[in-house]
PDB file with one MODEL, atoms N, CA, C and O in Angstrom:
MODEL        1
ATOM      1  N   MET A   1      -1.383  54.093  10.203  1.00  0.00           N
ATOM      2  CA  MET A   1      -1.504  55.337  10.925  1.00  0.00           C
ATOM      3  C   MET A   1      -2.375  56.340  10.161  1.00  0.00           C
ATOM      4  O   MET A   1      -3.213  57.024  10.750  1.00  0.00           O
ATOM      5  N   MET A   2      -2.165  56.418   8.843  1.00  0.00           N
ATOM      6  CA  MET A   2      -2.933  57.348   8.018  1.00  0.00           C
ATOM      7  C   MET A   2      -4.418  56.981   8.024  1.00  0.00           C
ATOM      8  O   MET A   2      -5.281  57.856   8.092  1.00  0.00           O
ATOM      9  N   PHE A   3      -4.709  55.671   7.951  1.00  0.00           N
ATOM     10  CA  PHE A   3      -6.096  55.223   7.968  1.00  0.00           C
ATOM     11  C   PHE A   3      -6.783  55.645   9.265  1.00  0.00           C
ATOM     12  O   PHE A   3      -7.925  56.105   9.239  1.00  0.00           O
ATOM     13  N   ALA A   4      -6.105  55.494  10.385  1.00  0.00           N
ATOM     14  CA  ALA A   4      -6.676  55.879  11.673  1.00  0.00           C
ATOM     15  C   ALA A   4      -6.959  57.377  11.720  1.00  0.00           C
ATOM     16  O   ALA A   4      -7.996  57.799  12.232  1.00  0.00           O
ATOM     17  N   ALA A   5      -6.039  58.180  11.187  1.00  0.00           N
ATOM     18  CA  ALA A   5      -6.239  59.631  11.172  1.00  0.00           C
ATOM     19  C   ALA A   5      -7.418  60.017  10.291  1.00  0.00           C
ATOM     20  O   ALA A   5      -8.222  60.869  10.670  1.00  0.00           O
ATOM     21  N   MET A   6      -7.529  59.401   9.120  1.00  0.00           N
ATOM     22  CA  MET A   6      -8.649  59.696   8.221  1.00  0.00           C
ATOM     23  C   MET A   6      -9.982  59.255   8.830  1.00  0.00           C
ATOM     24  O   MET A   6     -10.999  59.931   8.670  1.00  0.00           O
ATOM     25  N   ASN A   7      -9.970  58.131   9.520  1.00  0.00           N
ATOM     26  CA  ASN A   7     -11.177  57.630  10.172  1.00  0.00           C
ATOM     27  C   ASN A   7     -11.636  58.592  11.272  1.00  0.00           C
ATOM     28  O   ASN A   7     -12.828  58.874  11.393  1.00  0.00           O
ATOM     29  N   LEU A   8     -10.706  59.087  12.060  1.00  0.00           N
ATOM     30  CA  LEU A   8     -11.042  60.055  13.109  1.00  0.00           C
ATOM     31  C   LEU A   8     -11.536  61.369  12.522  1.00  0.00           C
ATOM     32  O   LEU A   8     -12.455  61.985  13.062  1.00  0.00           O
ATOM     33  N   LEU A   9     -10.939  61.797  11.431  1.00  0.00           N
ATOM     34  CA  LEU A   9     -11.379  63.012  10.757  1.00  0.00           C
ATOM     35  C   LEU A   9     -12.807  62.856  10.229  1.00  0.00           C
ATOM     36  O   LEU A   9     -13.624  63.766  10.368  1.00  0.00           O
ATOM     37  N   ALA A  10     -13.104  61.717   9.631  1.00  0.00           N
ATOM     38  CA  ALA A  10     -14.459  61.455   9.129  1.00  0.00           C
ATOM     39  C   ALA A  10     -15.463  61.437  10.282  1.00  0.00           C
ATOM     40  O   ALA A  10     -16.551  62.002  10.166  1.00  0.00           O
ATOM     41  N   PHE A  11     -15.107  60.798  11.378  1.00  0.00           N
ATOM     42  CA  PHE A  11     -15.993  60.761  12.537  1.00  0.00           C
ATOM     43  C   PHE A  11     -16.272  62.173  13.053  1.00  0.00           C
ATOM     44  O   PHE A  11     -17.411  62.508  13.378  1.00  0.00           O
ATOM     45  N   ALA A  12     -15.230  62.994  13.124  1.00  0.00           N
ATOM     46  CA  ALA A  12     -15.405  64.370  13.597  1.00  0.00           C
ATOM     47  C   ALA A  12     -16.299  65.168  12.651  1.00  0.00           C
ATOM     48  O   ALA A  12     -17.167  65.914  13.104  1.00  0.00           O
ATOM     49  N   LEU A  13     -16.096  65.019  11.356  1.00  0.00           N
ATOM     50  CA  LEU A  13     -16.916  65.733  10.370  1.00  0.00           C
ATOM     51  C   LEU A  13     -18.379  65.314  10.462  1.00  0.00           C
ATOM     52  O   LEU A  13     -19.271  66.161  10.409  1.00  0.00           O
ATOM     53  N   HIS A  14     -18.629  64.029  10.596  1.00  0.00           N
ATOM     54  CA  HIS A  14     -20.007  63.543  10.702  1.00  0.00           C
ATOM     55  C   HIS A  14     -20.663  64.043  11.987  1.00  0.00           C
ATOM     56  O   HIS A  14     -21.852  64.364  11.991  1.00  0.00           O
ATOM     57  N   THR A  15     -19.910  64.108  13.058  1.00  0.00           N
ATOM     58  CA  THR A  15     -20.445  64.610  14.320  1.00  0.00           C
ATOM     59  C   THR A  15     -20.821  66.081  14.199  1.00  0.00           C
ATOM     60  O   THR A  15     -21.874  66.495  14.681  1.00  0.00           O
ATOM     61  N   VAL A  16     -19.966  66.867  13.559  1.00  0.00           N
ATOM     62  CA  VAL A  16     -20.265  68.288  13.343  1.00  0.00           C
ATOM     63  C   VAL A  16     -21.503  68.444  12.474  1.00  0.00           C
ATOM     64  O   VAL A  16     -22.379  69.248  12.791  1.00  0.00           O
ATOM     65  N   CYS A  17     -21.590  67.688  11.382  1.00  0.00           N
ATOM     66  CA  CYS A  17     -22.769  67.762  10.506  1.00  0.00           C
ATOM     67  C   CYS A  17     -24.043  67.352  11.246  1.00  0.00           C
ATOM     68  O   CYS A  17     -25.089  67.983  11.090  1.00  0.00           O
ATOM     69  N   ASP A  18     -23.951  66.300  12.047  1.00  0.00           N
ATOM     70  CA  ASP A  18     -25.116  65.869  12.832  1.00  0.00           C
ATOM     71  C   ASP A  18     -25.580  66.959  13.782  1.00  0.00           C
ATOM     72  O   ASP A  18     -26.776  67.089  14.044  1.00  0.00           O
ATOM     73  N   SER A  19     -24.649  67.739  14.295  1.00  0.00           N
ATOM     74  CA  SER A  19     -24.979  68.766  15.280  1.00  0.00           C
ATOM     75  C   SER A  19     -25.433  70.084  14.664  1.00  0.00           C
ATOM     76  O   SER A  19     -26.298  70.761  15.220  1.00  0.00           O
ATOM     77  N   LEU A  20     -24.863  70.451  13.531  1.00  0.00           N
ATOM     78  CA  LEU A  20     -25.071  71.803  13.012  1.00  0.00           C
ATOM     79  C   LEU A  20     -25.883  71.896  11.720  1.00  0.00           C
ATOM     80  O   LEU A  20     -26.513  72.924  11.473  1.00  0.00           O
ATOM     81  N   GLU A  21     -25.884  70.879  10.914  1.00  0.00           N
ATOM     82  CA  GLU A  21     -26.504  70.962   9.592  1.00  0.00           C
ATOM     83  C   GLU A  21     -27.895  70.325   9.602  1.00  0.00           C
ATOM     84  O   GLU A  21     -28.020  69.105   9.706  1.00  0.00           O
ATOM     85  N   GLN A  22     -28.930  71.145   9.496  1.00  0.00           N
ATOM     86  CA  GLN A  22     -30.306  70.660   9.577  1.00  0.00           C
ATOM     87  C   GLN A  22     -30.685  69.801   8.381  1.00  0.00           C
ATOM     88  O   GLN A  22     -31.375  68.795   8.548  1.00  0.00           O
ATOM     89  N   LEU A  23     -30.248  70.172   7.165  1.00  0.00           N
ATOM     90  CA  LEU A  23     -30.560  69.353   5.989  1.00  0.00           C
ATOM     91  C   LEU A  23     -29.901  67.984   6.078  1.00  0.00           C
ATOM     92  O   LEU A  23     -30.497  66.982   5.683  1.00  0.00           O
ATOM     93  N   TRP A  24     -28.682  67.934   6.593  1.00  0.00           N
ATOM     94  CA  TRP A  24     -27.972  66.667   6.784  1.00  0.00           C
ATOM     95  C   TRP A  24     -28.785  65.759   7.704  1.00  0.00           C
ATOM     96  O   TRP A  24     -28.980  64.579   7.414  1.00  0.00           O
ATOM     97  N   THR A  25     -29.252  66.318   8.807  1.00  0.00           N
ATOM     98  CA  THR A  25     -30.031  65.541   9.775  1.00  0.00           C
ATOM     99  C   THR A  25     -31.340  65.058   9.161  1.00  0.00           C
ATOM    100  O   THR A  25     -31.736  63.912   9.371  1.00  0.00           O
ATOM    101  N   ALA A  26     -32.012  65.919   8.408  1.00  0.00           N
ATOM    102  CA  ALA A  26     -33.269  65.528   7.760  1.00  0.00           C
ATOM    103  C   ALA A  26     -33.035  64.430   6.715  1.00  0.00           C
ATOM    104  O   ALA A  26     -33.828  63.494   6.608  1.00  0.00           O
ATOM    105  N   ALA A  27     -31.957  64.545   5.953  1.00  0.00           N
ATOM    106  CA  ALA A  27     -31.644  63.528   4.948  1.00  0.00           C
ATOM    107  C   ALA A  27     -31.294  62.198   5.611  1.00  0.00           C
ATOM    108  O   ALA A  27     -31.715  61.141   5.142  1.00  0.00           O
ATOM    109  N   ARG A  28     -30.528  62.246   6.693  1.00  0.00           N
ATOM    110  CA  ARG A  28     -30.197  61.008   7.411  1.00  0.00           C
ATOM    111  C   ARG A  28     -31.443  60.357   7.976  1.00  0.00           C
ATOM    112  O   ARG A  28     -31.572  59.133   7.959  1.00  0.00           O
ATOM    113  N   THR A  29     -32.359  61.170   8.476  1.00  0.00           N
ATOM    114  CA  THR A  29     -33.615  60.639   9.005  1.00  0.00           C
ATOM    115  C   THR A  29     -34.444  60.006   7.893  1.00  0.00           C
ATOM    116  O   THR A  29     -35.055  58.956   8.091  1.00  0.00           O
ATOM    117  N   ALA A  30     -34.467  60.643   6.724  1.00  0.00           N
ATOM    118  CA  ALA A  30     -35.245  60.125   5.589  1.00  0.00           C
ATOM    119  C   ALA A  30     -34.713  58.775   5.116  1.00  0.00           C
ATOM    120  O   ALA A  30     -35.490  57.923   4.684  1.00  0.00           O
ATOM    121  N   LYS A  31     -33.411  58.573   5.194  1.00  0.00           N
ATOM    122  CA  LYS A  31     -32.816  57.309   4.727  1.00  0.00           C
ATOM    123  C   LYS A  31     -32.648  56.295   5.851  1.00  0.00           C
ATOM    124  O   LYS A  31     -32.208  55.171   5.608  1.00  0.00           O
ATOM    125  N   ARG A  32     -32.982  56.664   7.038  1.00  0.00           N
ATOM    126  CA  ARG A  32     -32.994  55.836   8.239  1.00  0.00           C
ATOM    127  C   ARG A  32     -31.608  55.420   8.722  1.00  0.00           C
ATOM    128  O   ARG A  32     -31.126  55.987   9.703  1.00  0.00           O
ATOM    129  N   ALA A  33     -30.960  54.480   8.097  1.00  0.00           N
ATOM    130  CA  ALA A  33     -29.668  53.986   8.584  1.00  0.00           C
ATOM    131  C   ALA A  33     -28.523  54.814   8.006  1.00  0.00           C
ATOM    132  O   ALA A  33     -28.573  55.221   6.845  1.00  0.00           O
ATOM    133  N   ARG A  34     -27.497  55.063   8.812  1.00  0.00           N
ATOM    134  CA  ARG A  34     -26.341  55.852   8.363  1.00  0.00           C
ATOM    135  C   ARG A  34     -25.680  55.204   7.148  1.00  0.00           C
ATOM    136  O   ARG A  34     -25.302  55.899   6.205  1.00  0.00           O
ATOM    137  N   MET A  35     -25.539  53.889   7.163  1.00  0.00           N
ATOM    138  CA  MET A  35     -24.897  53.202   6.045  1.00  0.00           C
ATOM    139  C   MET A  35     -25.696  53.400   4.760  1.00  0.00           C
ATOM    140  O   MET A  35     -25.120  53.626   3.696  1.00  0.00           O
ATOM    141  N   ARG A  36     -27.007  53.315   4.859  1.00  0.00           N
ATOM    142  CA  ARG A  36     -27.869  53.505   3.687  1.00  0.00           C
ATOM    143  C   ARG A  36     -27.767  54.943   3.168  1.00  0.00           C
ATOM    144  O   ARG A  36     -27.772  55.172   1.959  1.00  0.00           O
ATOM    145  N   PHE A  37     -27.676  55.892   4.075  1.00  0.00           N
ATOM    146  CA  PHE A  37     -27.527  57.302   3.710  1.00  0.00           C
ATOM    147  C   PHE A  37     -26.287  57.502   2.850  1.00  0.00           C
ATOM    148  O   PHE A  37     -26.356  58.157   1.810  1.00  0.00           O
ATOM    149  N   PHE A  38     -25.157  56.948   3.270  1.00  0.00           N
ATOM    150  CA  PHE A  38     -23.918  57.108   2.517  1.00  0.00           C
ATOM    151  C   PHE A  38     -23.941  56.316   1.211  1.00  0.00           C
ATOM    152  O   PHE A  38     -23.313  56.724   0.235  1.00  0.00           O
ATOM    153  N   GLU A  39     -24.649  55.202   1.179  1.00  0.00           N
ATOM    154  CA  GLU A  39     -24.807  54.463  -0.079  1.00  0.00           C
ATOM    155  C   GLU A  39     -25.576  55.309  -1.090  1.00  0.00           C
ATOM    156  O   GLU A  39     -25.228  55.333  -2.270  1.00  0.00           O
ATOM    157  N   HIS A  40     -26.611  55.998  -0.637  1.00  0.00           N
ATOM    158  CA  HIS A  40     -27.377  56.874  -1.528  1.00  0.00           C
ATOM    159  C   HIS A  40     -26.512  58.022  -2.049  1.00  0.00           C
ATOM    160  O   HIS A  40     -26.552  58.332  -3.239  1.00  0.00           O
ATOM    161  N   ILE A  41     -25.741  58.646  -1.183  1.00  0.00           N
ATOM    162  CA  ILE A  41     -24.867  59.735  -1.622  1.00  0.00           C
ATOM    163  C   ILE A  41     -23.869  59.224  -2.663  1.00  0.00           C
ATOM    164  O   ILE A  41     -23.672  59.859  -3.699  1.00  0.00           O
ATOM    165  N   ARG A  42     -23.249  58.094  -2.393  1.00  0.00           N
ATOM    166  CA  ARG A  42     -22.258  57.532  -3.305  1.00  0.00           C
ATOM    167  C   ARG A  42     -22.889  57.207  -4.664  1.00  0.00           C
ATOM    168  O   ARG A  42     -22.285  57.462  -5.706  1.00  0.00           O
ATOM    169  N   THR A  43     -24.084  56.655  -4.652  1.00  0.00           N
ATOM    170  CA  THR A  43     -24.732  56.256  -5.900  1.00  0.00           C
ATOM    171  C   THR A  43     -25.174  57.451  -6.732  1.00  0.00           C
ATOM    172  O   THR A  43     -24.861  57.524  -7.920  1.00  0.00           O
ATOM    173  N   ILE A  44     -25.895  58.387  -6.129  1.00  0.00           N
ATOM    174  CA  ILE A  44     -26.425  59.485  -6.946  1.00  0.00           C
ATOM    175  C   ILE A  44     -25.353  60.460  -7.393  1.00  0.00           C
ATOM    176  O   ILE A  44     -25.497  61.078  -8.447  1.00  0.00           O
ATOM    177  N   THR A  45     -24.283  60.617  -6.626  1.00  0.00           N
ATOM    178  CA  THR A  45     -23.229  61.532  -7.074  1.00  0.00           C
ATOM    179  C   THR A  45     -22.352  60.902  -8.150  1.00  0.00           C
ATOM    180  O   THR A  45     -21.585  61.605  -8.809  1.00  0.00           O
ATOM    181  N   ALA A  46     -22.452  59.595  -8.337  1.00  0.00           N
ATOM    182  CA  ALA A  46     -21.730  58.949  -9.432  1.00  0.00           C
ATOM    183  C   ALA A  46     -22.393  59.245 -10.772  1.00  0.00           C
ATOM    184  O   ALA A  46     -21.730  59.203 -11.808  1.00  0.00           O
ATOM    185  N   TYR A  47     -23.700  59.546 -10.766  1.00  0.00           N
ATOM    186  CA  TYR A  47     -24.439  59.725 -12.011  1.00  0.00           C
ATOM    187  C   TYR A  47     -24.941  61.146 -12.243  1.00  0.00           C
ATOM    188  O   TYR A  47     -25.205  61.530 -13.382  1.00  0.00           O
ATOM    189  N   LEU A  48     -25.074  61.919 -11.185  1.00  0.00           N
ATOM    190  CA  LEU A  48     -25.616  63.266 -11.310  1.00  0.00           C
ATOM    191  C   LEU A  48     -24.674  64.289 -10.691  1.00  0.00           C
ATOM    192  O   LEU A  48     -23.982  64.002  -9.715  1.00  0.00           O
ATOM    193  N   VAL A  49     -24.655  65.488 -11.270  1.00  0.00           N
ATOM    194  CA  VAL A  49     -23.870  66.585 -10.726  1.00  0.00           C
ATOM    195  C   VAL A  49     -24.841  67.559 -10.065  1.00  0.00           C
ATOM    196  O   VAL A  49     -25.772  68.044 -10.708  1.00  0.00           O
ATOM    197  N   PHE A  50     -24.626  67.841  -8.796  1.00  0.00           N
ATOM    198  CA  PHE A  50     -25.498  68.741  -8.049  1.00  0.00           C
ATOM    199  C   PHE A  50     -24.849  70.108  -7.951  1.00  0.00           C
ATOM    200  O   PHE A  50     -23.653  70.212  -7.679  1.00  0.00           O
ATOM    201  N   PRO A  51     -25.638  71.167  -8.172  1.00  0.00           N
ATOM    202  CA  PRO A  51     -25.061  72.513  -8.153  1.00  0.00           C
ATOM    203  C   PRO A  51     -24.629  72.981  -6.762  1.00  0.00           C
ATOM    204  O   PRO A  51     -23.753  73.836  -6.632  1.00  0.00           O
ATOM    205  N   ASP A  52     -25.250  72.416  -5.729  1.00  0.00           N
ATOM    206  CA  ASP A  52     -24.884  72.832  -4.381  1.00  0.00           C
ATOM    207  C   ASP A  52     -25.324  71.782  -3.354  1.00  0.00           C
ATOM    208  O   ASP A  52     -26.029  70.824  -3.669  1.00  0.00           O
ATOM    209  N   TRP A  53     -24.885  72.001  -2.143  1.00  0.00           N
ATOM    210  CA  TRP A  53     -25.163  71.098  -1.017  1.00  0.00           C
ATOM    211  C   TRP A  53     -26.666  70.982  -0.752  1.00  0.00           C
ATOM    212  O   TRP A  53     -27.177  69.889  -0.510  1.00  0.00           O
ATOM    213  N   THR A  54     -27.363  72.108  -0.801  1.00  0.00           N
ATOM    214  CA  THR A  54     -28.797  72.116  -0.505  1.00  0.00           C
ATOM    215  C   THR A  54     -29.561  71.233  -1.479  1.00  0.00           C
ATOM    216  O   THR A  54     -30.451  70.488  -1.069  1.00  0.00           O
ATOM    217  N   THR A  55     -29.229  71.307  -2.751  1.00  0.00           N
ATOM    218  CA  THR A  55     -29.914  70.494  -3.760  1.00  0.00           C
ATOM    219  C   THR A  55     -29.646  69.010  -3.530  1.00  0.00           C
ATOM    220  O   THR A  55     -30.556  68.190  -3.657  1.00  0.00           O
ATOM    221  N   LEU A  56     -28.418  68.659  -3.194  1.00  0.00           N
ATOM    222  CA  LEU A  56     -28.085  67.262  -2.905  1.00  0.00           C
ATOM    223  C   LEU A  56     -28.870  66.748  -1.707  1.00  0.00           C
ATOM    224  O   LEU A  56     -29.472  65.676  -1.772  1.00  0.00           O
ATOM    225  N   MET A  57     -28.869  67.498  -0.622  1.00  0.00           N
ATOM    226  CA  MET A  57     -29.581  67.062   0.581  1.00  0.00           C
ATOM    227  C   MET A  57     -31.091  67.000   0.345  1.00  0.00           C
ATOM    228  O   MET A  57     -31.751  66.081   0.830  1.00  0.00           O
ATOM    229  N   GLN A  58     -31.647  67.964  -0.392  1.00  0.00           N
ATOM    230  CA  GLN A  58     -33.086  67.970  -0.660  1.00  0.00           C
ATOM    231  C   GLN A  58     -33.474  66.770  -1.530  1.00  0.00           C
ATOM    232  O   GLN A  58     -34.555  66.204  -1.365  1.00  0.00           O
ATOM    233  N   THR A  59     -32.595  66.390  -2.448  1.00  0.00           N
ATOM    234  CA  THR A  59     -32.844  65.200  -3.270  1.00  0.00           C
ATOM    235  C   THR A  59     -32.876  63.947  -2.404  1.00  0.00           C
ATOM    236  O   THR A  59     -33.710  63.068  -2.618  1.00  0.00           O
ATOM    237  N   LEU A  60     -31.984  63.858  -1.439  1.00  0.00           N
ATOM    238  CA  LEU A  60     -31.985  62.710  -0.532  1.00  0.00           C
ATOM    239  C   LEU A  60     -33.236  62.683   0.341  1.00  0.00           C
ATOM    240  O   LEU A  60     -33.788  61.617   0.612  1.00  0.00           O
ATOM    241  N   ILE A  61     -33.675  63.848   0.774  1.00  0.00           N
ATOM    242  CA  ILE A  61     -34.865  63.927   1.628  1.00  0.00           C
ATOM    243  C   ILE A  61     -36.118  63.523   0.852  1.00  0.00           C
ATOM    244  O   ILE A  61     -36.926  62.729   1.333  1.00  0.00           O
ATOM    245  N   ASP A  62     -36.273  64.083  -0.367  1.00  0.00           N
ATOM    246  CA  ASP A  62     -37.486  63.865  -1.162  1.00  0.00           C
ATOM    247  C   ASP A  62     -37.438  62.598  -2.003  1.00  0.00           C
ATOM    248  O   ASP A  62     -38.467  62.156  -2.513  1.00  0.00           O
ATOM    249  N   SER A  63     -36.265  62.015  -2.155  1.00  0.00           N
ATOM    250  CA  SER A  63     -36.048  60.866  -3.040  1.00  0.00           C
ATOM    251  C   SER A  63     -36.428  61.194  -4.483  1.00  0.00           C
ATOM    252  O   SER A  63     -36.838  60.321  -5.248  1.00  0.00           O
ATOM    253  N   LYS A  64     -36.283  62.467  -4.835  1.00  0.00           N
ATOM    254  CA  LYS A  64     -36.572  62.918  -6.200  1.00  0.00           C
ATOM    255  C   LYS A  64     -35.694  64.135  -6.481  1.00  0.00           C
ATOM    256  O   LYS A  64     -35.681  65.080  -5.692  1.00  0.00           O
ATOM    257  N   PRO A  65     -34.954  64.123  -7.606  1.00  0.00           N
ATOM    258  CA  PRO A  65     -34.079  65.262  -7.903  1.00  0.00           C
ATOM    259  C   PRO A  65     -34.870  66.502  -8.308  1.00  0.00           C
ATOM    260  O   PRO A  65     -36.007  66.410  -8.772  1.00  0.00           O
ATOM    261  N   SER A  66     -34.249  67.651  -8.123  1.00  0.00           N
ATOM    262  CA  SER A  66     -34.870  68.906  -8.543  1.00  0.00           C
ATOM    263  C   SER A  66     -34.926  68.938 -10.067  1.00  0.00           C
ATOM    264  O   SER A  66     -34.198  68.188 -10.717  1.00  0.00           O
ATOM    265  N   PRO A  67     -35.774  69.788 -10.658  1.00  0.00           N
ATOM    266  CA  PRO A  67     -35.884  69.847 -12.122  1.00  0.00           C
ATOM    267  C   PRO A  67     -34.549  70.125 -12.814  1.00  0.00           C
ATOM    268  O   PRO A  67     -34.282  69.583 -13.887  1.00  0.00           O
ATOM    269  N   HIS A  68     -33.714  70.963 -12.210  1.00  0.00           N
ATOM    270  CA  HIS A  68     -32.406  71.282 -12.791  1.00  0.00           C
ATOM    271  C   HIS A  68     -31.539  70.024 -12.884  1.00  0.00           C
ATOM    272  O   HIS A  68     -30.897  69.786 -13.907  1.00  0.00           O
ATOM    273  N   VAL A  69     -31.519  69.242 -11.850  1.00  0.00           N
ATOM    274  CA  VAL A  69     -30.711  68.007 -11.831  1.00  0.00           C
ATOM    275  C   VAL A  69     -31.373  66.938 -12.681  1.00  0.00           C
ATOM    276  O   VAL A  69     -30.684  66.166 -13.349  1.00  0.00           O
ATOM    277  N   GLU A  70     -32.687  66.881 -12.666  1.00  0.00           N
ATOM    278  CA  GLU A  70     -33.418  65.882 -13.433  1.00  0.00           C
ATOM    279  C   GLU A  70     -33.197  66.053 -14.943  1.00  0.00           C
ATOM    280  O   GLU A  70     -33.274  65.081 -15.696  1.00  0.00           O
ATOM    281  N   ALA A  71     -32.923  67.281 -15.380  1.00  0.00           N
ATOM    282  CA  ALA A  71     -32.648  67.534 -16.796  1.00  0.00           C
ATOM    283  C   ALA A  71     -31.422  66.769 -17.274  1.00  0.00           C
ATOM    284  O   ALA A  71     -31.309  66.461 -18.460  1.00  0.00           O
ATOM    285  N   GLN A  72     -30.509  66.462 -16.370  1.00  0.00           N
ATOM    286  CA  GLN A  72     -29.315  65.686 -16.735  1.00  0.00           C
ATOM    287  C   GLN A  72     -29.682  64.261 -17.149  1.00  0.00           C
ATOM    288  O   GLN A  72     -28.962  63.635 -17.927  1.00  0.00           O
ATOM    289  N   LEU A  73     -30.788  63.754 -16.639  1.00  0.00           N
ATOM    290  CA  LEU A  73     -31.200  62.395 -16.932  1.00  0.00           C
ATOM    291  C   LEU A  73     -31.711  62.227 -18.356  1.00  0.00           C
ATOM    292  O   LEU A  73     -31.670  61.127 -18.907  1.00  0.00           O
ATOM    293  N   THR A  74     -32.195  63.320 -18.956  1.00  0.00           N
ATOM    294  CA  THR A  74     -32.778  63.238 -20.292  1.00  0.00           C
ATOM    295  C   THR A  74     -31.745  63.442 -21.396  1.00  0.00           C
ATOM    296  O   THR A  74     -32.065  63.305 -22.577  1.00  0.00           O
ATOM    297  N   ARG A  75     -30.525  63.764 -21.025  1.00  0.00           N
ATOM    298  CA  ARG A  75     -29.476  63.985 -22.037  1.00  0.00           C
ATOM    299  C   ARG A  75     -28.974  62.696 -22.612  1.00  0.00           C
ATOM    300  O   ARG A  75     -28.094  62.705 -23.472  1.00  0.00           O
TER     301      ARG A  75
ENDMDL
END
């Protein structure tokens, strides 16, 4: 029962983001498939800390982190 509720909640959140968040839509378009989009989010957030949502989405769109985030790679 809990899994079904969480699945419906995730579906609702993704639908809202698809409708209202322009950076989300641009990032999804840049990565083409929804599954690939979430794989990218899961991978880069495991290794990098993003200061905000905009920086995360812009990194997904450009396939290159901002200088602030890129500095984490040289540590």
